[in-house]
Structure formats: structure tokens, C-alpha cells
C-alpha positions, 0 to 999 in steps of 0.5 A: 667601974669603981667599987665606990660608985652607986647608980641610983635608979631615979629620973634625971634632968641630964641626958644619959648616954644611949649605951647606958640606957640600953645596957640597963634595959638588958640587965632589967630582966624585961620580958618585952622591950620597946625602944624608941629613938631618933637618928642624928638626921632626925628620923624616928626609930622604933623597935619592939620585941613583941608583935602584938600591936595593942600591947605596943600601943599600951606600952607607948601610952603608959610611957606617955602618962609617966612622962606627962606626970613628970612634967606636972610635978 
């Protein structure tokens, strides 16, 4: 990577490669991770590092709130 490239931690209206999203998540120092995605054939993928269902649901709801606020802006 070039030394003159600065990655801004902002929202984007363009698609970001899956690899970059996952690499950034690994570097973020998270204590819990939740990954949601879609296979090319349309099937849903979900994985979480926690086995606590209420926590997983909370993370999903927080993500939903954040996404809906971006749509309203």
C-alpha cells in the first residue's frame, strides 16, 4: 500500500470489497464480532463470536438502527 494513501473511517455509498471489510474488523480490536453476509446464490450467512443470543440480537438491532438513521439523513 502506498504511503500517501489515507483510509478514512467513514460511511460510503460505494461497495467495499469483502476482504477489506473483514481485514478492518480484524484490526479494530473488537471483543465480539458479528458477520452477516450473502452467498452468490442468495443464501444468508451469519456468524458470531459470542454464544449469547440476547447479545447477538442486541448487536443486530443496533446495526439496524444505525442503518435506518443513515437512510433518514
